[in-house]
C-alpha positions as a Markdown table, in Angstrom:
| # | Residue | x | y | z |
|---|---|---|---|---|
| 1 | Met | 173.6 | 104.1 | 32.2 |
| 2 | Ala | 171.9 | 106.8 | 34.2 |
| 3 | Val | 170.1 | 109.8 | 32.7 |
| 4 | Ile | 171.1 | 113.1 | 34.3 |
| 5 | Arg | 169.0 | 116.1 | 33.3 |
| 6 | Val | 168.7 | 119.6 | 34.8 |
| 7 | Asn | 166.4 | 122.2 | 33.3 |
| 8 | Pro | 167.8 | 125.5 | 34.7 |
| 9 | Ala | 164.5 | 127.3 | 34.1 |
| 10 | Ser | 162.6 | 124.7 | 36.2 |
| 11 | Ile | 165.1 | 125.0 | 39.0 |
| 12 | Val | 165.0 | 128.8 | 39.0 |
| 13 | Gln | 161.2 | 128.7 | 39.0 |
| 14 | Tyr | 161.3 | 126.3 | 41.9 |
| 15 | Ala | 163.7 | 128.5 | 43.8 |
| 16 | Ser | 161.5 | 131.5 | 43.3 |
| 17 | Phe | 158.5 | 129.6 | 44.5 |
| 18 | Ala | 160.4 | 128.2 | 47.5 |
| 19 | Thr | 161.5 | 131.7 | 48.6 |
| 20 | Gln | 157.9 | 133.0 | 48.3 |
| 21 | Gln | 156.6 | 129.9 | 50.4 |
| 22 | Phe | 159.2 | 130.5 | 53.2 |
| 23 | Glu | 158.3 | 134.2 | 53.3 |
| 24 | Arg | 154.6 | 133.1 | 53.6 |
| 25 | Ile | 155.5 | 130.6 | 56.4 |
| 26 | Arg | 157.4 | 133.4 | 58.2 |
| 27 | Leu | 154.3 | 135.7 | 57.9 |
| 28 | Asp | 152.0 | 133.1 | 59.5 |
| 29 | Leu | 154.6 | 132.6 | 62.3 |
| 30 | Gln | 154.5 | 136.2 | 62.9 |
| 31 | Leu | 150.7 | 136.3 | 62.9 |
| 32 | Leu | 150.5 | 133.1 | 65.1 |
| 33 | Thr | 152.7 | 134.9 | 67.8 |
| 34 | Gln | 150.6 | 138.1 | 67.6 |
| 35 | Asp | 147.3 | 136.1 | 67.9 |
| 36 | Ala | 148.6 | 134.4 | 71.0 |
| 37 | Val | 149.4 | 137.5 | 72.9 |
| 38 | Thr | 146.6 | 139.8 | 71.8 |
| 39 | Val | 143.5 | 137.7 | 72.7 |
| 40 | Arg | 141.1 | 139.5 | 74.9 |
| 41 | Tyr | 142.3 | 138.5 | 78.4 |
| 42 | Phe | 143.7 | 140.7 | 80.9 |
| 43 | Gly | 144.8 | 140.5 | 84.5 |
| 44 | Pro | 147.7 | 138.8 | 86.5 |
| 45 | Asn | 147.0 | 135.4 | 85.2 |
| 46 | Ala | 146.5 | 136.6 | 81.7 |
| 47 | Val | 150.0 | 137.9 | 81.5 |
| 48 | Gly | 151.4 | 134.5 | 82.4 |
| 49 | Phe | 149.1 | 132.7 | 80.0 |
| 50 | Lys | 149.8 | 135.0 | 77.1 |
| 51 | Thr | 153.5 | 134.9 | 77.7 |
| 52 | Glu | 153.5 | 131.0 | 77.9 |
| 53 | Ile | 151.4 | 130.8 | 74.6 |
| 54 | Gly | 153.5 | 133.4 | 72.9 |
| 55 | Gln | 156.7 | 131.6 | 74.0 |
| 56 | Ile | 155.4 | 128.3 | 72.5 |
| 57 | Ala | 154.8 | 130.2 | 69.3 |
| 58 | Val | 158.3 | 131.8 | 69.3 |
| 59 | Asp | 160.0 | 128.4 | 70.1 |
| 60 | Phe | 158.1 | 126.7 | 67.3 |
| 61 | Ser | 159.0 | 129.5 | 64.8 |
| 62 | Arg | 162.7 | 129.3 | 65.9 |
| 63 | Ala | 162.8 | 125.5 | 65.2 |
| 64 | Leu | 160.8 | 125.9 | 62.0 |
| 65 | Leu | 163.0 | 128.7 | 60.6 |
| 66 | Lys | 166.0 | 126.4 | 61.4 |
| 67 | Asp | 164.4 | 123.6 | 59.4 |
| 68 | Leu | 163.7 | 126.0 | 56.5 |
| 69 | Gly | 167.4 | 127.0 | 56.5 |
| 70 | Gln | 168.4 | 123.3 | 56.4 |
| 71 | Ile | 166.0 | 122.8 | 53.5 |
| 72 | Ala | 167.4 | 125.6 | 51.7 |
| 73 | Glu | 171.0 | 124.5 | 52.3 |
| 74 | Ala | 170.2 | 120.9 | 51.1 |
| 75 | Val | 168.8 | 122.3 | 47.8 |
| 76 | Ser | 171.8 | 124.7 | 47.4 |
| 77 | Leu | 174.3 | 122.0 | 48.0 |
| 78 | Ala | 172.7 | 119.7 | 45.5 |
| 79 | Thr | 172.4 | 122.4 | 42.8 |
| 80 | Ser | 175.8 | 123.7 | 43.5 |
| 81 | Asn | 177.3 | 120.2 | 42.8 |
| 82 | Ile | 175.3 | 119.7 | 39.7 |
| 83 | Ala | 176.1 | 123.2 | 38.4 |
| 84 | His | 179.6 | 122.5 | 39.0 |
| 85 | Ala | 179.6 | 119.3 | 37.1 |
| 86 | Leu | 177.2 | 120.3 | 34.3 |
| 87 | Gly | 177.5 | 124.1 | 34.1 |
| 88 | Gly | 174.9 | 126.6 | 35.1 |
| 89 | Ala | 174.4 | 128.5 | 38.3 |
| 90 | Pro | 173.6 | 127.0 | 41.7 |
| 91 | Val | 170.1 | 127.7 | 43.2 |
| 92 | Arg | 169.8 | 129.9 | 46.2 |
| 93 | Ile | 166.8 | 130.0 | 48.4 |
| 94 | Ala | 166.4 | 133.1 | 50.5 |
| 95 | Val | 165.4 | 132.2 | 54.0 |
| 96 | Asn | 164.9 | 135.0 | 56.7 |
| 97 | Gly | 166.1 | 133.0 | 59.7 |
| 98 | Ser | 165.9 | 135.9 | 62.2 |
| 99 | Pro | 163.9 | 135.0 | 65.2 |
| 100 | Val | 160.1 | 135.9 | 65.1 |
| 101 | Ala | 159.8 | 138.4 | 68.0 |
| 102 | Met | 157.0 | 138.1 | 70.6 |
| 103 | Pro | 155.1 | 141.3 | 70.9 |
| 104 | Ala | 154.9 | 142.9 | 74.4 |
| 105 | Val | 152.1 | 141.4 | 76.4 |
| 106 | Asp | 149.6 | 144.1 | 77.5 |
| 107 | Ala | 148.9 | 143.9 | 81.2 |
| 108 | Gly | 145.7 | 145.9 | 80.8 |
| 109 | Asp | 144.5 | 148.5 | 83.3 |
| 110 | Gly | 144.5 | 146.3 | 86.3 |
| 111 | Ala | 141.2 | 144.9 | 85.9 |
| 112 | Val | 140.6 | 141.1 | 85.3 |
| 113 | Asp | 138.9 | 140.8 | 81.9 |
| 114 | Ile | 138.5 | 137.6 | 80.0 |
| 115 | Asp | 136.3 | 136.8 | 77.0 |
| 116 | Thr | 136.1 | 133.0 | 77.1 |
| 117 | Ala | 134.7 | 132.8 | 73.6 |
| 118 | Ala | 137.7 | 134.7 | 72.3 |
| 119 | Leu | 139.9 | 132.5 | 74.3 |
| 120 | Glu | 138.1 | 129.5 | 72.8 |
| 121 | Glu | 138.4 | 130.9 | 69.3 |
| 122 | Leu | 142.1 | 131.1 | 69.7 |
| 123 | Lys | 142.4 | 127.3 | 69.3 |
| 124 | Pro | 140.9 | 127.3 | 65.7 |
| 125 | Ser | 142.8 | 130.5 | 64.9 |
| 126 | Val | 146.1 | 128.7 | 65.9 |
| 127 | Ala | 145.0 | 125.7 | 63.9 |
| 128 | Arg | 144.3 | 127.7 | 60.8 |
| 129 | Arg | 147.8 | 129.4 | 61.0 |
| 130 | Leu | 149.6 | 126.1 | 61.6 |
| 131 | Gly | 147.4 | 124.5 | 58.9 |
| 132 | Thr | 148.7 | 127.2 | 56.5 |
| 133 | Val | 152.3 | 126.4 | 57.5 |
| 134 | Asp | 151.8 | 122.8 | 57.1 |
| 135 | Ala | 150.2 | 123.2 | 53.6 |
| 136 | Ala | 153.0 | 125.4 | 52.6 |
| 137 | Leu | 155.7 | 122.8 | 53.6 |
| 138 | Gln | 153.8 | 120.2 | 51.6 |
| 139 | Glu | 153.4 | 122.4 | 48.5 |
| 140 | His | 157.2 | 123.3 | 48.7 |
| 141 | Leu | 158.2 | 119.6 | 48.8 |
| 142 | Ala | 155.8 | 118.8 | 45.8 |
| 143 | Arg | 157.3 | 121.7 | 43.8 |
| 144 | Leu | 160.8 | 120.4 | 44.4 |
| 145 | Glu | 159.7 | 116.9 | 43.3 |
| 146 | Ala | 158.1 | 118.2 | 40.2 |
| 147 | Thr | 161.2 | 120.1 | 39.0 |
| 148 | Asp | 162.5 | 119.1 | 35.6 |
| 149 | Trp | 165.6 | 117.5 | 37.1 |
| 150 | Gln | 166.8 | 113.9 | 37.1 |
| 151 | Gly | 169.7 | 112.2 | 38.8 |
| 152 | Gln | 171.1 | 111.2 | 42.1 |
| 153 | Ala | 171.6 | 114.9 | 43.2 |
| 154 | Lys | 167.8 | 115.4 | 42.9 |
| 155 | Leu | 167.0 | 112.2 | 44.7 |
| 156 | Gly | 169.4 | 113.3 | 47.5 |
| 157 | Ala | 168.0 | 116.8 | 47.7 |
| 158 | Val | 164.3 | 115.4 | 47.6 |
| 159 | Glu | 165.3 | 112.8 | 50.4 |
| 160 | Ala | 166.9 | 115.4 | 52.6 |
| 161 | Val | 164.1 | 118.0 | 52.1 |
| 162 | Gly | 161.6 | 115.3 | 52.7 |
| 163 | Arg | 163.1 | 114.5 | 56.1 |
| 164 | Phe | 163.2 | 118.1 | 57.2 |
| 165 | Thr | 159.7 | 118.6 | 55.9 |
| 166 | Ala | 158.5 | 115.6 | 58.0 |
| 167 | Ala | 160.2 | 116.9 | 61.1 |
| 168 | Ala | 158.7 | 120.4 | 60.6 |
| 169 | Arg | 155.2 | 118.9 | 60.0 |
| 170 | Ala | 155.4 | 116.8 | 63.2 |
| 171 | Arg | 156.6 | 119.9 | 65.1 |
| 172 | Thr | 153.5 | 121.7 | 63.7 |
| 173 | Gln | 151.2 | 119.0 | 65.1 |
| 174 | Glu | 152.9 | 119.0 | 68.5 |
| 175 | Thr | 152.6 | 122.9 | 68.8 |
| 176 | Arg | 149.0 | 122.8 | 67.8 |
| 177 | Ala | 148.3 | 120.3 | 70.6 |
| 178 | Ser | 150.4 | 122.1 | 73.3 |
| 179 | Val | 148.6 | 125.4 | 72.5 |
| 180 | Ala | 145.2 | 123.8 | 72.6 |
| 181 | Arg | 146.0 | 122.1 | 76.0 |
| 182 | Ser | 147.2 | 125.4 | 77.5 |
| 183 | Ile | 144.0 | 127.2 | 76.3 |
| 184 | Asp | 141.8 | 124.4 | 77.6 |
| 185 | Gln | 143.5 | 124.5 | 81.0 |
| 186 | Gln | 143.1 | 128.3 | 81.2 |
| 187 | Ile | 139.5 | 128.3 | 80.3 |
| 188 | Gln | 138.7 | 125.6 | 82.8 |
| 189 | Ser | 140.6 | 127.5 | 85.5 |
| 190 | Val | 138.8 | 130.7 | 84.7 |
| 191 | Leu | 135.3 | 129.0 | 84.7 |
| 192 | Ala | 136.0 | 127.1 | 87.9 |
| 193 | Ala | 137.0 | 130.4 | 89.7 |
| 194 | Asp | 133.8 | 132.1 | 88.4 |
| 195 | Arg | 131.5 | 129.6 | 90.4 |
């Protein structure tokens, strides 16, 4: 005989936490995109570079927000099924899935101006933002696992959320590496041209 248990208060607290975490992730995605396009670097090559880095951030955010929507849907489906069978209300997690917009890239006043230290500092800044996103994803999964909820529905929800979380975390690492490569290439190009 299997034990099926659902503590509605625990599930509601989890849903509130999840909504907050997802908003936190969205804010970090917006700041990541802003950091990428506002670094001190101006001139013809700067516009292309900032647009490229900004687009990487926008593409990452689009994919990650889709993952968050799938996570919310997996939890909603599991809790709806259990609510239907045992009573109570299904859990809804709010996810703002609208795309993160890339700010306009400032072309500057026509002068070529680059602060290589600021460009170099963009790498750890991006790493911090993506690290915060990664930590929020892990915290969310841990909070779901810790809910006072037992049964196959929870196991299924945790398994589905775990899959989406793993995919999102892998995408985070890929984005960090891609941005770092682009920054390194740009710095090397600028320094080589300055000789």
